[in-house]
N, C-alpha and C positions, 0 to 999 in steps of 0.2 A: 522427618529429614534424616533420621538415623544418627543424630549427633546430639550431644549435650546442649541444652538450652541455656543461654546466658542472657540476663535481663539488663537493660540500661534504664534505670529508674529516674523518676522525679525530674529534678532540674537538669540533669544530663540529657534526658530525652527531649525536654523542651528546647534546650540549647542546640541539640542536634537538628531538631526540626527547623529552627531559624537558620542554622548554618547550611543545611542541605538545600532548602528552598531558596535561600538568598543566593547561594552560589549558582544555582541552576537557572534562576530567572534573571540573573545578571544584576541583582540589587546589591547594594553595599551591605556587608555583614559587619555589625559593630564589633569593635575590639572587646567590648564588655561581654557580649554573648560568646565570642570565641574563647575568651579567657575562662568563662564559666564552664564551658564544655571541657576544656583542658584540665580544669581543676577537679571536676566531678566524675569524668569518664574513667572507667577502669583502664589500667595500663595494658598495652597489648600483651605483655609477657604474662599477665595474670589470667588470660582468657584461653579457652579452648576454641579453636577455629570451628565455625559452623558453616558447612557447605550447603548452599542453596542451589538445587538444580532447576534451571529454566529450560523448558522444552522449546525446541526450534522445529516446527513442523513446516517444512519447506519443500517446494517443487524442484527436486534435483533431477527428475525425469518427467517426461510428459509434455503437455502443450505449453507449459509456462516455465520450462527448465532454465531458460536464461535469466529469468527473474528470480527464481528461488535460490539459485547459487549466489547471486549478489545479495539477497536478503540475509543469507547465512553469514557471509563475510561481514556485513554491516553489524549484525548481532555480536559476532565475535569481537569486533573492535570495541563495541559498547561494553561487553563483559570485561575486557582488559581495562577500560577506563573506569568502570564501576569499581573493580577490585583495587585499582590504584587509589581511588578516592576513599574507599572503605579502610584501606591500610593507613592512609594519612590521618584520618580522623579517629583512629584507634578502635574501629568497630571489629567485632569478632567475625562478622559475616564475610564470606567469600562466595562468589557466584560462578557457576559452571554451566556451559551450554551443552545440552543433550540433543543433537540434531537427528531428525527422522525424515525420510523421504515420503512425502504425501503422494508422489507420482502424478500430480494433477488429477487425482482420482478420488471421488467421494468415498468409495469403499475402502481404498487404501488409507485415506486420511483417518477414517474411523478406526481402523485397525491400529494405526500408529499412535493415535492419541490414547488408546487403551494401553499400549506398550509403555508410553511415557507416564501415565497415571500409576501404573504398577511399580514404577521406579521412584515414586514419591513426588512427581511433578504436580504442582498446583497452578502453574501459569504456563501457558503455551502461546508462543508468538509465531506468526507467519500466516499461512493459508491465504494466498492471493485470490483463489477462486471462490465465488459465492456458493457454488455447488458443494465444495468441500466444507465450508462453514455450515451450510445447512445440514450436512451429513453428521458432523460432530456435535452440533448444538444440543440434541437431546441427551447425549452422554455427558457433555460438559455441565448442563443444567442439573442433571440428576446426581452427579458426583462432585459438584462444586469445584470444577476445574475452570479457571478463568482462561478464556481464549481471547487473545488480542490479535485481531486480523489486521494485516498491513496493506491489503489490497482488495478485499471484498467490498463491493459497493452496491450490491443489489438492494433496492428499496424494500423488498419483502423481508429483509433481515433487520430493518430499522424498528426494533422491538424493545420496549422498556422492561426492566426487571429480570433480564436473563443474565447468563454468564458470558455473553459475547460482547466485547468492546471492539470498536473499530477506530483506528487512528488516522483514517482517511474519510473524506466526506462521502455521503451516499450519492447515488446517481441522480437524485433530485437536483443536484448542482451540475453534474456533468452534462445531463440532458439539456439544460438551459444554455450551457456553454457551447455545445455542439450546434444547437439551433441558431444561436446568435452569430456564431462564426460563419456558418454556411450561408445564412441569410445576408450577412454583411458583405459577403463576397459577390452578391448579386444573383445567387441561385434561388429559384422559386419552386422548383420541383426536386424531390429527393427520392431515389430508389434505394431501398435499404435491404441488405442481406444480413441476417442475424442468427446467432445461436439460439436454438429452441431449448433454452434452459432458463432458470430463474433470473440470472443476470441479463442475458440477451433479450428476453421478452420484456423484462421490466424497463431496460434502457430504451428499447425500441418504442414501447408505448409512451414513455415519458417524453422522448424526443419528438415523436409524432404529434403528440398533443401540443407541445410548445411551438413547434414549427408551424402548425396550422394556426395557432393563435397569432403568430407573426404575419400570417397571410399566405403561407405556402401550402403545397400539397405533398403528401407522402404516400408511398405504397411499398410494401415489403414482402420479402421471401424468407421464411424460416427454414432452417436446416438442422439435421441431426448432427450434433457435435462429434459423434462417434462414427459417422459415415466415412467410408474409404473412397467414395467417389461422389463429388458434388457437381458434376457436369450438368445434370438435369436442373439443379437449382440455379446454377449460373446462367443457363439458357433461359429460364423463366425470368430471371432478373434482367437479362438483355431485352426480352420482349416487353417487360414493364417499362424499362427506361426508354425504349424506342417509341412507345406510345405516349410518353409524357411531354414530348416536344422540346423546345429550346429551354435554356436556363435550367438544365437538369444536371444534378450531381449524384454521386453514389456514396452512400455511407456503409461501411463494413463494420459489423460488431462481431469480432472474431478473437480467437486466441492465436498463438503462433502457428502451430502445425496446420490447423484448418485454414487459417488466413493465407499461408503460403500456397496451399492448394487452390484457393479461390483466386488469388492474384495471378497465378500462372495461367489459369483458364481464362480470366478476364483479359489478360494482355493479348490473347489470341482471338478474342471475340471482336467482330467488326463494329459493334455498337459500343460496348463497354470500354474498349481500348481507346476510344476517342473522348471519354468523359473524365472529369475531375473526380478522383476518389478521396474520401476522408476516412479516418480511423478513430480509434478510441484508446483508452488506457490498457485495453487488452493486448495491444501490440506496440504502443509507444515506446521508443528507445529499445526495442527488441534487437539484440545482436544476432539472433537466429534469423530474423527477417532480412536484415541487410546482407548476411552471409549467403543465404540460400535463394533469395528472391529480390535482391536489390535492383537489378536491371528492370524486372517487370514492374516493380513498384515505382521506379522513376518514370517509366513510360506511362504510368497511370496518374502522373502529376505529383509524385513525391509523397502522397498519402499523409497530408497534415493530420496529426493525431492530438487529441486532448489527453492530458494527464494532470492530476493534482500536482502542484509544484510550489514549494516555498520560495519566497523572495530571497535573492542572494544576500548573504551576510558574511562577515568575516569568519564566524564560527563554521558556517556551512562550507565556505571555500576551503577552510583548513581540513575539514572532514573529507571533502571531495579529493583533495590532494593526497591525503593519507590513504584513502581507499584505492585510488588509482596506482599508488606505489605498491600496494599489497596485491592488487588484482592484475598487475601487468599492463596497466593503462586503461582498463575498462571503466566506463563512467557509471556511477551508482545512480540508477533511476530513482525517482522520488519515493517509491515504496520501500526501497532499501534504506533511504534516509529515515523514513518513518519507522523502520525496523530498529534502527539505532535508538531512536527516542523511546520506543516501546520497552526496551530492556531497562532503560533508566527509570521508567515509571514503575516497573515491578520492583527494582532494587530500592528505590526511594521508599516505596510502601513497606518493604521489609525493614529497612533501617529505621523508619519512624515508628512503626507499630510493634516491632520485635516479634512479628508473626509472619509465617508463610502459609497460613490457612486460606484456602480459596474463598471462603465466605467473608473473610476479613479483607482480602485483596480486592474483591469485586466492589466493595463499598468505599475502600480507601483510595484506589487508583483514580476514580473520577474526581475526588476532592483534590488530590494532588495535581491533576491535570488542569484544574482551574487556575493554578498559579505556576504552571510549568512552562518554561520557555526553552524548548529544545532546539536542535539544529534546524528543525522544520518550522520554528516559530511557536507562537502561542498554541497550546494544545487543548483548548477547552472542548469538553464533550457535551453533547446535548442530552436530553432526558432519555434518549434511546441508547446512550453509550457510544454514539458516533461522533466523529469530529464535527464541530458545530458549523464550520464554514471553511472556505478555501478558494484560492484562485487557481487557474489552470494555465499551464504552458501549452503552446502549440509546437510540436516537433514534427519535422518532415525529413524524408530521406533525400540525400544529395550525393552527387558523385564526387569522390575525392581522388587524390593522387594514388591512394592505396586500395581503392575499391569504393564501397558505399558506407555512409555513416549517417547519423541523425544530427540535424542542425535545428537550433531554436529559431522558430519562424514568427513567434508572436505570443501574446498573452491575452487571457480573458479575465476581467475583473468582475467577481461575483457581486460585489456590493453595488456596482453601477450597471451591471449587465451590458458591458461594452467589450468589444474586441479590438486589440491593437496589433497590427501586423508589422513585421520588419525586425523582430528580435528584441 
């Protein structure tokens, strides 16, 4: 870290552990433990501040730019809160955010994580795209850099024993949510257009399997995410949908820029323009979509989309209000909320173990997550280091007095495999 190490030993460390976990899970912290920490911890004036750099590898440009910018703001708010907390408990540690633009590009993400590692970063938070996580994973594993993804959900990355942790559920959950929602609305045939990458293929295959289990039929068209013209793929999708008969819906597994291209083409297609379209967490709550293709999306039925979403709590509402004040009114999508919690996981690990070594963080963070209750709720990770469960909100585009925006349209309960509509 480039700073003098200061240890908090023995009873002070134990008291700090009770204090930190107690505060963050909302449990009552006894006066006895609080007094013990105050008596045994070094006074702030006797310590040299230790600066801990946390990497923020976020999509400031590219297909997920509206998400990455919100992720970065949420992380910055968390750093401010963590530092305030560290000061109040007399800890020498202070955390700073080092942001890098992944460009929604696997190649750029790999280059930027190397840049961060060269600056002493042992924990990197961000990376919405599974393709980016796949690209940085070998470097992270080899160099013991912990990657905490806030949006990657590809099931191919659900692997034990690596340096990738994910604070959102994998697509084994989202695929079931999509299948149940579409089936519950009466559709028995689904034409799917999907990205030909690890995330798109994995989600398509899992959705297709589950929807067929429910009694429906599925056919799909894959496309190259880097293609500049998708008119041929949209025409094939139109032909497939036309042959599927009644009770047919369309599912789009896209990111922002490719999605906008597809929705514009579909809105002009005589078959696809008359069908109900659905989407995923790749575009849910995208401000870029509403700004650039809101009218087309509304014409396609508003594009109900699934995205992991925590239940509303007082703490979450407070965070949302603060975020909107700092962002000029923009709403923090659920993965930005997860970004906030991810910073706390890293900070708590450092505060409790007195270490910022990646090999220590990767074993400590899952243990902390077992008892961590953040703004997104309980954050238990499974044996693969992924969020163990989660419910999904259904967001759709609506017309407002100032243009187009996203509105909460319903919920999916993972435990009961049921969908509820009406917000």
